[in-house]
N, C-alpha and C positions, 0 to 999 in steps of 0.2 A: 235695206240700204242700196246704194247705187251698185250695180255689177262691174267686175274687173274684167275687161276685155282680154280674151285670151290671144296669145301672140299667133300671127296667121299660121305660122309655121307649125303649130301645135294643136289649131282648132279641128276636131273631129269634123269630117266630112268634106275637107278640103285638100287641095295638092299639098304635099310636104315640101315643094320645092324642089325636090330631086328626080321628079318625074314619076314617082309612086302615086297612084289614084287613091283617093279617099274610099270610105266604105260605100257600098251599094245599098239600095233601098231595101226594106224587109227585114229579115232576121239576119242579114249577111254580117259576119263579124268585122270589125274594122281592120283594114290593112296593116300589117306589121310596121311599127315604128322603130327608128334607131336611136330614140331619145333616151339617155341613161335612166334607169329607175331612180336613181338619187340625184337627179337633176337640182339645179338650185330652184326652190320653190318660192323663196321670198321676194316681194315686190321692192322697189326702190324705198329706200327709208322715207318716210313722211316728211313734210316741210315743217316750219315751226307752228306749233299749236296756236289756234286762233283764240282770240278772247272769248267769242260766242261760244265756243266748245268749252272754255274752262268754267264758264258761268253756268253752262247747261251740268257740267260734271258736279261743280259745288252744290247745284239744286238738287241734284240727285242724291248726294251724300247728306244733305240736310233733311230731305224728306225721309230718307231711310233712316235717320235717326230718330226722327220724330214720329214716324209712323209704323214702322214695320215691328215694333217691339211688343206689340199688344195681339199679335196673330195677324193671318194672311187673309185678305178679303179685297175690297176695293182699293185698299192702299198699296198693293202689288202693282195694279195697273197704273196708279198716279205715279210711283216712283218709276215705272218703265218709261213713261212718256218723255221726260227730260233725258233719260239715258238715251233713247232712239233719237232725239233732237242733237245731243253731243255727236253721234255717230253721223248724222246727217250733215251736220257743218263740218265735221273732220273730212267726210267724203267730198263735199263740195270743194273744200280748200285744195284737196288732192287732185283734182280734176276728174273726179269719177262721177259720171251722169248717172241718173236714176233710170231703171230700165223696167219693163212690165213685170218681169219674174221677181226682181229685187222688190219692187213696191208690193207686190202680193205677197211675198215673204214676210215683209215688215208688217204688214197690216194683219196677215194671219197669225203672227206671233202675238200681235196686241190683243186680236180676238180671242186668242186662247186664254189670255189672264182675265177674261171676262168669266171664265167658269169658277175660279175661287170666289169671285164677288157674288154669283147666284147661288152656289152650292156649300152647304156645310159638311158634307161628306169629304173625308179627307183623301180616299182613293182616286177619285176622278180628278180632283183638284191637283194632287200630284203628278198623273198623268199629263195633264194640261201644263203645268209650269216646266216639266221636262221637255215637253214637246216644244213649248214657247222658246226655250233655248235653243234646241236643235233647229227650229224654224229661223229663229233670230241669226244664227251662225250662217245658215244660208243666205240671207239677205246681206249679210257682212262681206261674205267671201264670193258671193255670185257663183256657185259651183254649179256645173251643169253634166258632170260625168258620174259614174258609179262611185268611184274612189272618192271624188270631191263631194259628194253628197254625205258618205258615210263618215270620211274625216273631217269634215267642215268644222264640227263642234270643237276639236282639238286645237284649231286655230286661236280659239278664245283664251286658252290656257297659255299659249305660246306667247301672248300678247300681254299677259300681266305683268310681267317685270319689264318689258320693254315699254308698256305704256305709262307705268309710273315714272320711269326715266324720262319720257318725252314729257309728261305732263308737269313734271318738277323742273325741267329746263325751261319749259314756257312761262311758269309761274316765276322764276328767278328773272327771266328776261323782261318781265313787265313790272315786277316789284319796285324797281327803281325809275320807271318811265312816268313821266307826266302824263302821259295819255294812256296808262296801263289800267291797273285795278285800283289806283289812288282813288279817282272820281267815284267810281263805282262803290268800293268800301265806304267811303264818305256818305254817299247817297243813301246806302243801306243802314248804316248807323243812324243817321237823321231820322229815316223812316221807322225804325225799330223805337228810338225815343219817343216819337210822336204817337206811335199806336199804345206804346205802353202808358204813357200818361193820360192820353184822352180816353183809353180803353178802360183804365181804372177809375177816372171819373165818371164815365156813363156807366159802368158797371155798380159804382157807389150810388147813382143815382136812379137805378132802376133794377130791382130784383130779377124781373123776366129777362132784361139784357144780360144780366150776370148769369143766370142760368144757361141762355143761349151761349155766351163765351164759353161757359164750362163745357157744354157739349162739342162744340167745334173746334175748340183749340186742344192740341195734343198735351197730355202730362209731360211737362218737362222738369220734373222733380229731381232732385239730387240723389235720391234714392238708388235709381237704376242708372247712374251715370257710367260706369264701366261697360255696361251692355250696350247702353246707347252710343258710346264711343266708337265700340267696334263695330256696330252698323253703320256708323258714320264712314268709317274706314273701308268697310267691304262695298258701300255704294259708291264711293270716290273711285276704289281701285277697279270695281266692275264697270263702271261707266268709261273710264280711262282706256280699259282693255277693249271696249265696244269701238270706241272712238278710234284707238290705233288700229284696230283690224278693219274698220272701214277705210281708214286712209292708206293703209299698206296691208292688203290681206295676204295670207299665204296662198299661193296658187297651186292648189291641190290638183287642178286639172291637169297640171303639166306631168303628172304621174302617168305613165302607161304600162299597162300588163300586157306581155307579149301574148298573143292568141296561141291556142293549142294548134299542134300539129293535126291538120285536116285528116279524116279517116276515110277509109272507102265507103261506097254507098252500102253495101252488103253489112260490112263491120258496124257502121253507124246506125242504119236504118233497121235492120232486122229486129234487134231487141226492141226498139220502140213500137215496131209494128205488133210484135206479140204482146207488148203492154197495151196497147190500143185494144187488141182483141180481149184480153182480161178484163178492160175497163169496160168495154161493151157488154161482155157477159153480165158483170156484175149490175150495170145499170138496167139492162133488160129484165133482171130478177127484181131490182127496185121497181120498176114500172108495172110489173106483173103483181107484186104486193101491193102497189098503190091501186090499181083496177081490180083486182081480186079480192082486195080486203086484207086486214091483219088479222082477223079471227081465223082464217084457215091456215096462216103461218103459224101462229100461235099453237094452234091444235097440235100441228104437225111437229113442231120443235119442243113443246112440252114448257116454253117459256112463258112468264108473266108479261103482261103489256108493258110495264115499266122495266122488267129485266131485258126485254128484246130492245128497247131504246137505249138503255144504259150499255148495253154489251157492244152496241156498234158505233156509238160517237165517237169515242175517243181512237178507235182504229180507223175511222175515216178522216178525222181531224189530222193523225199522223201520215196519212195516204196522202192528203192534200199539200202538206209540207214537203213530204218526199217528191211529189210530183213536181213542185218548183225547183227543187234541187236537181231532180233529173233533167228538166229544162235547162237549167244554168250549164250543166256540164254537156249537153247535147248540142248547146249553140257553140261552146268551145270547140269541140270536136267535129262539127258538121261541115261537110265538103261545100265549099263556096266558089270554085272557079267557074263552072259553067251554068247556063241558065236551067238546064236540067236538075242539076244538083240544088238551086235556089227553090226551084217549084217543088222538089221533094220534102226540103226543109220545111216551107210552108204548111204543105199537105199533112206531112206526119205529126208535126208539132200543133198545128191548128186543130187537128182531130183529137189530140190529146187534150188540149185546153177545152175543147167542147165537151169531151165526156168527163173531165175533172169538175166542170161547172155542174153536171149532175150529180157527182159525187157530193159537192158542196151543198147542193139543195137536199140531197139525203141525208147528210149531217144534221143540217138545222132542223128538218123534219123530226128527226130522232131525238133531239134535245127537247123540241116542242112536246113530244109525246112525254118525255120524263119530268117535265115541268107540269103537264097536265095531272101526273100522278102524284108528284111529291112537292110542288110548289116551286117557286123561283127564288134563286139566291145569289149572292154576289159572283161566285164561282160561275154559275150557269150563264148568268147573263154576259160575263166577260167572254167566256169561251165562245159562244154564239157570235158575240160582236167580233172577235178575232177571226172567226171562220167566214163571216160575211166579209171581212177586209182581204181576206186570201182570196175570195171570189172576186173582188174588185182587181186584184192585182192580176188574176188570172186573165180577166177581160182586157186590162191594159196590155199584158203581153201579146193577146191576140191581136189587138188593135196595131200594135208595133210591127206585127207579121206583115200587116197590109200597107201602113203609112211611114215605116221606117222607125228606128229606136233612138233617135237623137233626143227626143223629148222623154223618153220613158224614165229615167231614173228622177227627174223632177216630178213627173206626174205622180210615181210611186210614193215619193215622199210627200206631195201635197195630198194624196188620198188618205194617208196615214193621219196627218195633221187634220184633216177634214173630219176622219173617223173620230179622232180623240175629242175633237170640238163637239160634235154632234152626240157622243156618247156622255159627256158633261152636261150639256144642255138639256137632254132628256131626262136627266136626274135619276140615275138607275136606283138609288135607294127609294125613291118615290115611286119607280115601277115596280120593284119587289114588294113594296107595302101593298099598292092597289092589287097587284095579282094575287096576293096572298089573302087580302081581306076579301075580295070575290071569291077564292076558293074556301074561306070560312063561311060564307053566307051559304055556299052550294053543298058543303061537305060537313061543315062544322070541325073540320081539323085546322089546327093552327098552332104553331111554335112560337109561343110566348118568349122563351129564352133567345131565340135567334130575332126575333123583332125587337126585343130590347138593346141588340147590338148595333141596330141601325143608327143612322144620323138623324139630325133634326128636320132633314127633308122628307123624311118618312111620317112626319107627325100629321100633316093634312090628309094623308089617306087613312092612317090609324085612328083619327079623330071620327071616322064614320062607324066604327064598332060600336056595338052595345055595351052597356056598363054592365058588370065592371070589367069586361075585357078591354073597354077603351082606356080606363085608367091604369090598368096594370101593364099595357104595352107602352103607354106614353110616359109614365112616371119615371122609369129607368133612364129613359133618354133625356129628359129634363135635368134629372139629377146629373146627368154627366155634363150639361151645360153650365151648371152652377147657378145661383140664384141672382148674382150680379151679372149685367150684361156688360159686353165689351164696348169701346167707343165705336161711332157709327162707321169709320172708316176699316174697323177691323172685324164688322159683323156682317156676315153674308144674308142674302135674302132668305135663304133657307131658314137660318136661326131667327132672324126676325119674326117671321111668318109663324113658327113654332111657338115663340114666346107669346105673340098677340092671340094664338089660339089658346094657349094655356091660361092666360090672363083673364080672357073671356069665359072659359070653361075649364076650371082647375079639378085636377084628378080628384075622385072622392073615394076610390076603392082603398081598404086597409090592407096592411101588409100581410095579415093572414089569409085573405081571399086571394091575394095575388100570389102568394106561396103555395096556393093549392089550385091554381089555374092550370086547366088541362093542356097538355102539349101533344105533339105528334113526334114520337121518337124516331119515325122512319123519314122523317122530313129531310134530314141532312144525309 
């Protein structure tokens, strides 16, 4: 949604109006501000709600009631579209113009909702939905600072009660107006009657058309009325909160954190230089191992191939996280008054970032070794994805040292959203199944108990196994889906493909053969 302009006196990188200069380029910390920490963060109250906004809110509630009760797939994206339109109409009425970052956040949030449409696995879909909410809050608030990016989602909760009051006032204002909802409601009622009458006649005249209507039209039976009424309320309240936030966002960017007291060069730089030396020594050993071969190291340490990989990965992951924390505190206390100070900051922290990237590469290589020995699991693919994202963050911090930090908070948030989207689109359960099927063909080792815990996304890869292993791996997954399929709008592409595969080649192995299937107990 359109981005709320930050007042001139509070915009980072500009003059504060009292002679205090803004921040310099590179890693320099923003100049101290005298803005109170608990300044008024609220925008001016929004004007009367528009009819277009109320119609979009009503559409969101009705679609939520009809579509969301059967599961989450394409229906979530369908419901999100009118909610986004409600926010757009409200922002337009409030005079907020769409800006490139706000449009990018809006389309990015909708793109993240494609993941539940494609994947049956719940864990990447959950990450995508949570990320879509966070990205959507950035579109509504237009935040650009670290505190704004982190606190943006809280503004949605703040707008729940105020959004409902705002919508109710607009509904009451239009209820008695001849130009309000009266004509719209009459038109909707007439259209509903026409569809009901002629739809029933055509369904009675043709059985194929009746089946088509049964597949397309959601089940609106009275059996689930309380649950569907709750979904209606949730959809309306959520859309009103989004619209109110778009019209009157919380100005989180007005929050200013006072920078830390600058330290002397020796006090600040000496510990980091020592840390750089330690990183350089570790990376030299890693390069020696890489070119000298792992066999010599394993003979010297007495560790097995997999034990060497497992021993180091988690330590290296923690080292990467701690390095980011060190960079944050170093920037807070870094001297920033003279040109020499700024050059020292760039040199020391730039070297630390470069050395940390080598640590990231070493950690990823160690996990790859462990996967070669024991196979791929959800935990292993998740932590590798997290480590790779940390490497991207370090690259962004390095770039910020060259071109300035104004864009860094939004770039880090965008990289996180893009990582979650890529993670879901790559289908981690399918990758796990493919890697372990390949491992089975090479070594004969396969953990059927673990494969049975995967989602329907894994079925196409497991379908390549020979019998009876194929049936043993697929049967438990399909049992979890049930015999009756869900409506089209609540069925993911992964589930649809799995059902089609099983219909063409049903599992044939008996339970006795599956109970005796070989497993690899060291796999996990």
